[in-house]
C-alpha positions as CSV (number, residue, x, y, z in Angstrom):
1,M,22.0,15.3,12.9
2,R,18.6,13.6,13.2
3,I,18.1,9.9,12.8
4,A,14.7,8.3,12.4
5,G,12.9,5.3,11.1
6,T,9.3,4.2,10.8
7,V,7.4,4.3,14.1
8,C,7.2,0.8,15.7
9,R,6.7,-0.7,19.1
10,S,9.4,1.3,20.9
11,L,10.8,4.8,20.4
12,F,14.1,5.8,22.0
13,T,15.1,9.5,22.3
14,V,18.6,10.5,23.3
15,H,19.4,14.1,23.9
16,C,22.9,15.3,23.2
17,S,24.5,18.7,23.4
18,L,24.5,19.3,19.7
19,F,21.7,17.2,18.3
20,T,18.7,15.0,19.1
21,V,18.6,11.4,17.9
22,F,15.4,9.4,17.3
23,L,15.9,5.7,17.0
24,A,12.9,3.8,15.6
25,A,12.4,1.2,12.9
26,S,10.1,-1.3,11.5
27,A,10.3,-4.2,9.0
28,A,8.1,-4.2,6.0
29,A,7.7,-5.9,2.6
30,L,6.8,-2.8,0.5
31,G,8.6,0.2,1.9
32,P,7.8,4.0,2.0
33,H,10.6,4.8,-0.4
34,E,9.1,2.5,-3.0
35,L,5.7,4.3,-3.0
36,L,4.9,7.3,-5.3
37,V,2.1,9.5,-3.8
38,L,0.0,11.5,-6.3
39,A,-2.1,14.5,-5.3
40,N,-4.4,16.9,-7.1
41,A,-2.6,20.3,-7.0
42,N,-5.9,22.1,-7.4
43,S,-7.4,20.7,-4.2
44,T,-6.0,21.9,-0.9
45,S,-7.6,18.8,0.7
46,S,-5.9,16.4,-1.7
47,V,-2.5,18.0,-1.1
48,A,-3.1,18.1,2.7
49,V,-4.0,14.4,2.9
50,A,-1.0,13.5,0.7
51,R,1.4,15.5,2.8
52,D,0.0,14.1,6.0
53,Y,0.5,10.6,4.6
54,L,4.1,11.4,3.8
55,R,4.7,12.4,7.4
56,L,2.8,9.5,8.8
57,R,4.7,6.9,6.7
58,Q,8.0,8.8,6.2
59,V,7.6,8.7,2.5
60,P,10.4,10.9,1.0
61,E,9.3,14.3,-0.1
62,C,10.6,13.7,-3.6
63,N,8.1,10.9,-4.0
64,L,5.1,13.3,-4.0
65,V,3.8,14.3,-7.4
66,L,1.3,17.2,-7.8
67,L,-1.0,16.8,-10.7
68,D,-2.9,19.7,-12.5
69,L,-6.4,18.3,-12.7
70,P,-9.3,20.3,-14.0
71,P,-12.4,20.4,-11.7
72,A,-14.4,18.1,-14.0
73,A,-11.9,15.3,-13.5
74,W,-12.7,15.0,-9.8
75,A,-16.4,15.8,-9.8
76,A,-19.2,13.3,-10.4
77,P,-19.0,10.9,-12.2
78,Y,-15.3,11.0,-11.2
79,E,-13.9,9.9,-14.5
80,V,-11.5,10.9,-17.2
81,S,-10.9,9.8,-20.8
82,T,-7.9,7.7,-21.8
83,N,-6.3,10.8,-23.3
84,Q,-6.8,12.8,-20.1
85,F,-5.4,10.0,-18.0
86,T,-2.3,9.9,-20.2
87,A,-1.9,13.7,-20.4
88,L,-2.9,14.7,-16.9
89,I,-1.8,11.7,-14.8
90,W,0.4,9.1,-16.5
91,E,2.9,11.4,-18.4
92,P,3.4,13.9,-15.6
93,A,4.0,11.2,-13.1
94,Q,6.5,9.3,-15.4
95,R,8.3,12.6,-16.1
96,A,8.6,13.4,-12.4
97,I,10.0,9.8,-11.7
98,R,12.6,10.3,-14.5
99,E,13.7,13.8,-13.5
100,R,14.0,12.9,-9.8
101,G,15.9,9.7,-10.5
102,L,13.4,7.4,-8.9
103,E,13.1,4.8,-11.6
104,D,15.1,2.2,-9.8
105,H,13.0,1.9,-6.7
106,I,9.3,3.0,-7.3
107,L,7.2,-0.1,-7.2
108,A,3.6,1.2,-6.5
109,W,1.5,4.3,-6.6
110,A,-0.9,5.8,-4.0
111,Y,-3.5,8.4,-5.2
112,S,-4.7,11.0,-2.7
113,I,-8.3,12.2,-2.4
114,D,-10.1,14.4,-5.0
115,M,-9.0,12.3,-7.9
116,P,-11.0,10.5,-10.7
117,V,-11.8,6.9,-9.9
118,R,-12.4,5.5,-13.4
119,V,-11.4,5.9,-17.0
120,R,-13.8,6.1,-19.9
121,T,-12.9,3.1,-22.0
122,D,-15.0,0.3,-23.5
123,P,-15.6,-1.2,-21.0
124,L,-14.9,1.2,-18.1
125,V,-11.8,0.5,-16.0
126,S,-10.7,2.0,-12.7
127,I,-7.9,4.5,-12.4
128,T,-5.9,1.9,-10.4
129,G,-6.7,-0.7,-13.1
130,L,-5.2,1.4,-15.9
131,T,-2.3,2.3,-13.7
132,F,-1.7,-1.4,-13.0
133,V,-1.4,-2.2,-16.7
134,R,0.9,0.8,-17.2
135,N,-1.6,2.6,-19.5
136,R,-1.7,-0.3,-21.9
137,L,-5.2,-1.8,-22.0
138,P,-5.8,-5.5,-22.8
139,S,-8.6,-6.6,-25.0
140,K,-12.2,-5.7,-24.3
141,D,-13.1,-9.3,-23.9
142,D,-10.4,-9.9,-21.4
143,I,-11.7,-7.0,-19.3
144,T,-15.4,-7.8,-19.6
145,R,-15.1,-11.5,-18.9
146,G,-12.4,-11.2,-16.3
147,L,-10.0,-13.3,-18.5
148,Y,-7.0,-11.0,-18.0
149,A,-4.6,-12.8,-15.7
150,S,-2.4,-10.6,-13.5
151,S,1.3,-11.8,-13.3
152,L,1.2,-10.9,-9.6
153,F,-1.8,-13.2,-8.8
154,G,-0.7,-15.9,-6.4
155,G,-3.8,-18.2,-6.7
156,P,-5.4,-20.5,-6.3
157,D,-7.8,-20.3,-9.3
158,S,-9.4,-23.6,-8.5
159,P,-10.1,-25.8,-5.5
160,E,-7.5,-28.3,-6.5
161,F,-4.6,-25.8,-6.4
162,R,-3.1,-24.5,-3.1
163,G,-1.6,-21.3,-4.5
164,F,1.9,-19.9,-4.5
165,P,3.8,-18.6,-1.5
166,P,3.8,-14.8,-0.9
167,Q,6.3,-12.5,-2.5
168,S,7.3,-8.9,-2.0
169,L,7.0,-6.5,-5.0
170,D,10.7,-6.0,-5.3
171,N,11.3,-9.7,-5.9
172,Q,8.4,-9.9,-8.3
173,R,9.9,-7.0,-10.3
174,A,13.3,-8.8,-10.3
175,W,11.9,-11.7,-12.3
176,L,9.2,-9.9,-14.3
177,G,11.5,-7.1,-15.4
178,S,9.8,-4.7,-17.9
179,D,6.6,-6.8,-17.7
180,M,6.1,-5.8,-14.0
181,P,2.7,-4.2,-13.5
182,L,2.3,-1.1,-11.4
183,P,0.0,-1.7,-8.3
184,A,-2.0,1.3,-7.1
185,M,-4.5,2.3,-4.5
186,L,-6.5,5.3,-3.4
187,L,-5.8,6.7,0.1
188,G,-9.4,7.6,0.3
189,F,-12.5,8.9,-1.5
190,D,-14.4,12.0,-0.2
191,G,-16.9,12.7,-2.9
192,S,-20.6,11.6,-3.1
193,H,-21.2,8.7,-0.8
194,G,-17.6,9.0,0.3
195,N,-15.8,9.5,3.6
196,T,-15.1,12.7,5.4
197,Q,-11.5,13.9,5.4
198,A,-11.3,13.1,9.1
199,E,-12.5,9.6,8.5
200,I,-9.9,9.1,5.8
201,E,-7.1,10.4,8.0
202,D,-8.3,8.2,10.9
203,C,-8.2,5.2,8.5
204,L,-4.6,6.0,7.5
205,R,-3.5,6.4,11.1
206,R,-5.2,3.0,12.0
207,G,-3.2,1.4,9.2
208,R,0.1,2.9,10.4
209,D,-0.8,1.8,14.0
210,S,-1.6,-1.7,12.9
211,D,2.0,-2.6,11.9
212,G,3.3,-5.6,13.7
213,T,0.4,-5.8,16.1
214,A,-0.6,-9.4,15.1
215,P,-4.2,-8.5,15.9
216,T,-6.4,-11.0,17.8
217,G,-9.9,-11.6,16.5
218,T,-11.6,-13.4,13.6
219,V,-11.6,-13.4,9.8
220,Y,-15.3,-13.8,8.7
221,L,-16.0,-15.4,5.4
222,I,-19.7,-14.8,4.8
223,T,-21.9,-17.3,2.8
224,N,-25.5,-17.3,1.8
225,A,-27.6,-18.1,-1.2
226,D,-26.7,-14.9,-3.1
227,I,-24.6,-15.4,-6.2
228,R,-22.3,-12.7,-4.9
229,T,-21.3,-15.2,-2.2
230,Q,-21.6,-18.4,-4.1
231,C,-19.0,-17.4,-6.7
232,R,-16.3,-17.3,-4.1
233,L,-17.5,-20.0,-1.8
234,W,-15.0,-22.5,-3.2
235,Q,-12.1,-20.4,-1.9
236,F,-13.1,-20.4,1.8
237,P,-12.2,-23.9,3.2
238,S,-8.6,-23.9,2.2
239,V,-8.0,-20.3,3.4
240,V,-9.5,-21.1,6.7
241,R,-7.1,-24.0,7.1
242,E,-4.1,-21.8,6.1
243,L,-5.1,-19.1,8.6
244,R,-5.7,-21.5,11.4
245,E,-2.3,-23.1,10.8
246,R,-0.9,-19.7,11.6
247,G,-3.0,-19.3,14.7
248,I,-5.5,-16.8,13.2
249,A,-9.1,-17.5,13.9
250,A,-11.2,-17.7,10.7
251,T,-14.8,-18.9,10.3
252,I,-17.3,-19.5,7.5
253,T,-20.6,-18.2,8.6
254,N,-23.9,-16.7,7.3
255,S,-23.7,-13.4,9.1
256,L,-21.4,-10.8,10.4
257,P,-21.9,-10.8,14.2
258,A,-22.5,-7.6,16.1
259,G,-20.3,-7.5,19.2
260,G,-17.9,-10.4,20.0
261,P,-14.2,-10.5,19.2
262,P,-12.6,-7.9,16.9
263,I,-13.1,-8.3,13.2
264,V,-9.7,-9.0,11.5
265,G,-11.2,-9.3,8.1
266,V,-14.4,-9.7,6.1
267,L,-15.4,-11.1,2.7
268,H,-19.1,-10.5,2.3
269,G,-21.6,-11.2,-0.5
270,L,-24.6,-9.0,-0.4
271,A,-25.4,-5.8,-2.3
272,D,-26.6,-4.0,0.9
273,I,-24.7,-4.5,4.1
274,D,-26.1,-3.4,7.5
275,L,-23.1,-2.2,9.5
276,A,-25.1,-0.9,12.5
277,G,-24.3,-2.4,15.8
278,E,-21.4,-2.6,18.2
279,R,-18.5,-4.0,16.1
280,T,-14.8,-3.6,16.6
281,F,-12.6,-3.7,13.5
282,A,-9.1,-4.7,14.4
283,P,-6.2,-2.5,13.2
284,G,-5.3,-3.3,9.6
285,C,-8.7,-5.0,8.9
286,M,-9.7,-5.4,5.2
287,A,-13.4,-5.7,4.7
288,E,-15.1,-6.1,1.3
289,H,-18.4,-7.1,-0.3
290,L,-18.6,-8.5,-3.8
291,T,-21.3,-6.4,-5.4
292,S,-21.9,-4.4,-8.6
293,F,-21.6,-0.8,-7.6
294,G,-19.3,-0.7,-4.5
295,A,-17.2,2.1,-6.2
296,V,-19.9,3.7,-8.4
297,F,-20.2,6.7,-6.1
298,E,-22.4,9.0,-8.1
299,T,-25.5,6.8,-7.8
300,G,-27.4,5.6,-4.8
301,G,-28.3,2.0,-4.1
302,Q,-25.9,-0.8,-2.9
303,T,-23.5,-0.2,0.0
304,K,-20.4,1.6,-1.1
305,L,-16.9,0.5,-0.1
306,T,-16.6,3.7,1.9
307,A,-19.1,2.3,4.5
308,W,-16.4,-0.2,5.6
309,I,-13.9,2.6,6.1
310,R,-16.4,4.6,8.1
311,A,-17.1,1.5,10.3
312,G,-13.4,1.1,11.1
313,A,-11.8,-1.0,8.4
314,T,-8.3,0.0,7.2
315,A,-8.9,-1.0,3.6
316,S,-11.7,-2.0,1.2
317,A,-12.4,-2.3,-2.5
318,G,-15.3,-2.1,-5.0
319,T,-15.9,-2.1,-8.7
320,I,-16.4,1.0,-10.8
321,T,-18.9,-0.6,-13.2
322,E,-21.1,-3.7,-13.4
323,P,-18.6,-6.6,-13.1
324,F,-21.1,-9.5,-13.1
325,A,-20.5,-12.3,-10.6
326,I,-17.0,-13.0,-11.9
327,W,-14.8,-14.0,-8.9
328,S,-11.5,-13.0,-10.6
329,K,-12.4,-9.3,-10.5
330,F,-12.6,-9.3,-6.7
331,P,-10.2,-10.1,-3.8
332,H,-9.7,-13.8,-3.4
333,A,-10.1,-15.0,0.2
334,R,-6.4,-15.7,0.2
335,Y,-5.9,-12.0,0.7
336,F,-5.8,-12.7,4.5
337,F,-3.2,-15.4,4.1
338,Y,-0.8,-13.0,2.3
339,A,-1.4,-10.4,5.0
340,A,-0.8,-13.0,7.8
341,M,2.5,-13.8,6.2
342,G,3.7,-10.2,6.6
343,C,2.7,-8.6,3.3
344,T,1.4,-5.0,3.2
345,V,-2.2,-4.2,2.3
346,M,-1.1,-3.2,-1.3
347,E,0.8,-6.5,-1.8
348,S,-2.0,-8.6,-0.3
349,F,-4.6,-7.0,-2.7
350,Y,-2.5,-7.6,-5.8
351,Q,-1.5,-11.1,-5.0
352,S,-5.2,-12.0,-4.4
353,V,-6.9,-10.3,-7.4
354,K,-6.5,-12.1,-10.7
355,C,-8.2,-9.4,-12.9
356,P,-7.9,-6.0,-11.1
357,L,-8.8,-3.8,-14.0
358,Q,-12.3,-2.7,-12.8
359,L,-11.6,-2.9,-9.0
360,L,-10.8,0.2,-7.0
361,P,-8.7,-0.6,-3.8
362,V,-9.0,2.1,-1.1
363,G,-7.2,2.5,2.2
364,E,-3.8,2.4,3.8
365,P,-1.4,0.7,1.3
366,L,1.5,0.1,3.7
367,A,-0.4,-1.3,6.6
368,A,1.1,-4.7,7.6
369,P,-0.4,-6.1,10.8
370,W,1.7,-9.2,10.8
371,R,5.0,-7.7,9.7
372,P,7.9,-8.8,11.9
373,A,9.6,-6.2,14.1
374,A,13.1,-5.1,13.2
375,C,15.2,-2.1,14.0
376,L,17.9,-0.5,11.9
377,T,20.4,1.8,13.5
378,L,22.7,4.2,11.6
379,R,26.2,5.1,13.0
380,G,29.1,7.2,11.8
381,L,27.7,10.7,10.9
382,P,29.4,13.6,12.7
383,E,27.5,15.4,15.4
384,G,28.0,18.7,13.6
385,P,28.1,19.7,9.9
386,L,29.7,17.2,7.5
387,R,33.1,18.7,6.7
388,A,35.1,15.6,5.8
389,P,34.3,12.1,4.4
390,A,32.4,10.0,6.9
391,T,31.6,6.3,6.7
392,V,28.0,5.5,7.9
393,S,27.1,1.9,8.8
394,A,23.7,0.3,9.1
395,T,23.0,-2.4,11.7
396,V,19.7,-4.4,12.0
397,Q,18.4,-6.1,15.0
398,N,15.3,-8.4,14.9
399,D,13.8,-11.1,17.0
400,A,12.2,-13.0,14.1
401,G,15.4,-14.7,12.8
402,Y,15.5,-12.9,9.5
403,L,18.9,-12.5,7.8
404,F,19.3,-8.9,6.5
405,N,22.1,-9.2,4.0
406,R,21.4,-6.4,1.4
407,T,21.4,-2.7,2.0
408,L,20.2,0.3,-0.1
409,F,21.4,3.8,0.6
410,L,19.4,6.8,-0.6
411,L,20.5,10.5,-0.5
412,D,17.6,13.0,-0.6
413,G,15.4,10.3,-2.1
414,R,17.8,9.2,-4.9
415,T,19.8,6.1,-4.9
416,L,23.3,6.8,-3.5
417,Q,24.5,3.2,-3.4
418,P,22.3,0.5,-4.9
419,V,21.2,-2.7,-3.1
420,G,24.2,-4.8,-2.3
421,K,26.2,-6.5,0.4
422,P,28.0,-3.4,1.9
423,A,26.1,-2.3,5.0
424,S,28.0,1.0,4.9
425,V,28.5,4.0,2.7
426,T,30.9,6.9,2.6
427,L,29.5,10.5,2.5
428,T,31.6,13.4,1.4
429,P,30.7,17.1,1.4
430,V,32.3,17.5,-2.0
431,G,29.7,18.0,-4.7
432,L,26.8,18.5,-2.2
433,T,24.9,21.7,-2.0
434,A,25.0,23.7,1.2
435,G,22.1,23.0,3.6
436,Q,20.3,20.0,4.9
437,H,20.4,16.5,3.4
438,T,18.8,13.2,4.3
439,L,20.4,9.8,4.2
440,R,18.2,6.8,4.3
441,A,19.4,3.2,4.7
442,V,17.1,0.3,3.8
443,A,18.1,-3.2,4.8
444,Y,16.5,-6.2,3.0
445,A,16.1,-9.7,4.4
446,V,16.7,-13.0,2.5
447,G,13.6,-14.7,1.1
448,A,10.9,-14.4,-1.5
449,L,9.0,-12.2,0.8
450,R,11.8,-9.8,1.4
451,Q,11.2,-7.9,4.6
452,Q,12.9,-4.6,5.1
453,A,13.8,-2.1,7.8
454,F,15.0,1.4,7.4
455,A,16.2,4.5,9.2
456,E,17.1,8.1,8.2
457,A,19.8,10.5,9.2
458,T,19.5,14.2,8.5
459,F,22.8,16.2,8.3
460,T,24.0,19.5,7.1
461,V,26.7,20.8,4.7
462,E,28.1,24.2,5.1
463,V,28.8,26.7,2.4
464,Q,32.2,25.8,0.8
465,P,34.8,28.6,1.0
């Protein structure tokens, strides 16, 4: 038997005569079992990055979908038609979800490298934007003018409104039902003006390592006379107050300093950003500049979002076509409040972007620098092969005062026992194939932002006589 959870502050290893036990766990809002990872089957680099990410974040193997993409789909200008998106990406992914029994718990998608970044529509939308609306485009006017209003957006959309408290994606799906959008991100981009594979892998590791670190440093909200800054300026004062209430340094300034304390986050507003100089980006940092062509990689001019990743940020975003200076198409400054409350990068992005259809978020989706620490322990599996029914219990310990009162059990990535009050499940070898199996327990805490902790146990079943 092998027990494991996500890597967190401490890792305990116990050596026994018949097995090795690894006890480690972490609390999160969006969990690894809720993320579908999509890779380009015709790119060895795409598959390698995807598989590395599965190991890094302990995403179940059955959550990986390999797509058969022709070379033209992931070469400049890195775009597909709506029909290609449907046939090559949307339908194969949906089919895999159904066939593998993942419908009840997949909440978001992560695209690996060597993928298209936009879809040829009128107007253009990002691959993540079309994924978000579940392959059903709103009107041309709503996209162009930024009038589409995401049901996940937490506000505020004016200086008079404070905004809603954060929520985790599972709670949002509970009340939205079939109207729930599908948040998505790219793990990285390695084409023209992109990052190297090594830079992308470093970014993903930084994201993993940021979990629960509560980084010290400063959030910089940059202002100047450029319209790119002015259209978001109204957001800054209230967010600075919210962050300072939580003990996080935040400042409104006219430049990004070189040197000084670590950079926890950046909202900039220039087309070209000078990132030279000695700057330290804190683990989990999101840095972004509102400009026209931050994710138009096939052309030069204007700093690309990938420059932030190269400099040390864990996540960034840019538009795939001219967005005009419409604030609703870009991250709201309240992104940093959602992150500070314990949301993942993915959840923080989609609660802070009102119209995400032309935006391309890139980076480590599960990074959560302010997530609370919690450890889940599994007990009850036999030390050897499973030969008779065994009751496995899940126990959570945490120092943040959360009440974990719901537990989900997954067997080989499929739901074995749905979310409910029992913190135990009975395994029986009857009906299981011979060989190795993986049991995952996920405990959920009470609240609108439903933190979670998980652990895995790997066991074997012998050939039945």
